[in-house]
N, C-alpha and C positions, 0 to 999 in steps of 0.2 A: 187683177186688180180696181180696177173702178170700181169692181161689185160694192168691196172694202168702202173707201170711200162714201157709195151712193145709201149702201149703211147707215154706214154712221151716222150723215149726213141729215138721212129721213131720222133716225130715231133723236137729235142731238133738237128738230124741228118738233116732234112729240113730248119731250119736255119743255121746249120754249112756252109752249103752246096747253101745256097741261097744268107744268107743277108751282108755276108760281105762291100759290096758296101756301103750300104743301111748305116749299121752303120757307117762306116767310114763318110759318108755325114751328119749324122746328130749328128754325135761328134764334128766335126766341126762345127755346126750351136750350138751347143752350149759352146764351148768356144770361137767360134767370139764375144756370146752374153751375157758373163761373165766377156770376157779382155772388150770388149767398156760399161761394167759399170752397163750392160742389168741383167734381174732374166729372168730364166728358170721355165716356167709357163706351169702346166698340168691341164688339164682336162679332165673328161670318166663319162660321163653321165649312174645311174645303174651303175651294178657290174664292172665297166671299171673304175672307183672311185679306186677300186683296186691298178686297173695300177699308175691311177696320185700319189695314195698314196707310191707308189713305188720309188718312185723318190727325192721327196718334203717332208722337215723337216726330216730328218733320219738320226740316224748316218750309215756312214759310202758315205756318198751321200753328194752330195751341198747344201753351204749354203744358196748364191743368189736362192732360187726354190719358191712356191707358189703353192698348190692347188689353180683351181678358183672355188670354190663353190656354185653352182646358189640353190638359199634356197628351191624350187618346188621338187630338188632330182632326176630330168629329167621325172620331171608327166607330163610334154609338150614339148614334145620330140620332136613327130610327127605330131607339130605342127608349120605350118612357120608363121615366123615371130619374134617364142617368142623370139628366141638366137639374131637377130637380137637387137631386144629390148634391151635383157637383157646386152648384148657386151656393149652397151654405156656405162654402168655402172663400167664397168671394165678397170683396169688401164693398158694397155697394150701398152707399148711404138716400137719406129721400132727398138730397141737396144735390144729384146726381142725373146726368144724363148719361141714356145706355142708348145707343144702338147697336142694335140687330141685326145683318143684313145673312136671308136666307132668298133663292131665288122664288121658288116652290113654293115659300112657306109652310110646310105639307109635316116637317117631321117631326116629332115632338123634343128634342133638344132646342130648337133658338125659341119655340110657342111655352116653354117652361122655364127659359131665361127668362123671358119676354114678359111672364104671370105671376113669376120671382122679386126678380127685379122693381113691378110695382106695388110689388107685394112687399116691397121694404121702401116703397114710397116715392121712388125715383120717379120718374117722365123717363116715357119709351119710347123710340122712334122705330121705327119697319124702312127696311131699303128694300125691297122688297117686287117681281115681278106679278100686281094684281090680278090679270085680267088672265093671265098662265096662272095663274094660285087661285080662281076659282072656276077653274074647270078640273084641278085635283082632287080628290078627299084629302081630309087631314088626317094624318096616323093618328093622329093623339086620340086618348077615351075625348076631350073637352066638343071634339068634331067642328073647333075649329079650326082654322089657318093665320099665320103670324099677325097676316094686319087686317082683322077683328081683334087679335087684343091688346092691338099697343098703340100708344093714344096720337101719337102721329102719321100717319105715310110717307114715305116714296116710293112714286114707282116708277121702276126702273127701265119698261115698256118693253122688255126686253119678251118673246118667241118662247113658249111651254121646249122647255128643254135646252137654251142659253142659244145655241147653236140657230145659226142666221143665211147663211149662202151655200142653199143646190149645187154641184161642183157635177159633171155630166162621169160615168163612171163611178159614182159612189152611193151606195144606199140609205148612205145618212149626210145627213147635211152637214157644215164644216163651221168654225169660226164662229164664239160666244162673243159676243161683246156686253153684258154686262156688266164686266169691269168698268168698261168704257164708259157707262150712264151713271154707273153706279158713282168712278172717279168726281165724274161731273156734276151728279148732283150732292156732294158732301165738300165740293168747291164750293157750289154757290153757299151752300149752307154757312159753309166757315167766312166769306165776307162778308154774306148778310148778318151773319152774326157779329162778326169784326166792325159793322155799321151801328152796329144797334147799339153796344154798349159804347160806343166816342156820340153818338146819340143823346145814354141817357150819361154822359160824362166821367165811363172809366175806362182806364188802358186798358186796351185788348193786352193780354200776356202773350205776346209773339215768338216763338222760334224764329232765330237767324239762325243762316247754315253753319256747318260748323267749320266752312271749306275758306272762310272765309276770315281777314284776319279782325279776330276782338270778336269772333262772333262762338265761340264754346266758353270764352268768360262772361260772356251778357247774358246766357243759356243755365251757363252755373249760379246768376247770380238770382236768375229769374225762376229757377228750379228749384232752391234751398226750399222758397216756401213749402212746399209742394212734396218733399219725399219722401213724408213720411203717409203719399196717398200713394205713391206712381209707382211704388216698388216693391210690390207684393199685391200675390192675387186678388 
């Protein structure tokens, strides 16, 4: 068990040492979007969905946020053209911020999501494993990986394949850590974005827990402004 704690501590130290500038840039994108009346949208394929859920529709997070739910659940992530076709049905606007999460960053679907969202005028924030991705050939005809097409890149620092710890008797590593570091990065962005909005004299619209007295009513009142955006593809 101590190996898990050690790996997590090391990854957090790496984030602290290298990601402040990217977090600041991403936070400004969040703040600009929300203050302009846009929303923050997040997409992750496969297990990266966990990262998208970390910042969408949850207590302590921003109300104008939406998880982009692709109905095939990433089954066709590696097939070029599927992302572009899906994006035609997604309500992304120029005032929005779009977070796309992919550790490898090599598959066509998230790459096409990023390219398409930018074409619609939105700012794109990628969460990816930069060094691992640099060692992988893109499966998209552009020849680019996700980190090469985003406006802001948050590096979650995980190793290629995500699994991190060697265990005697196993011929493969164990324990993926991307959920941990992705969550830390996105929570740091959330905090800094809220601070930026307050510095600009704007009250950040934040969810309260619906499990505390008055929480649901508080959220419903603030959500009303965004209903037309939050509950559609």
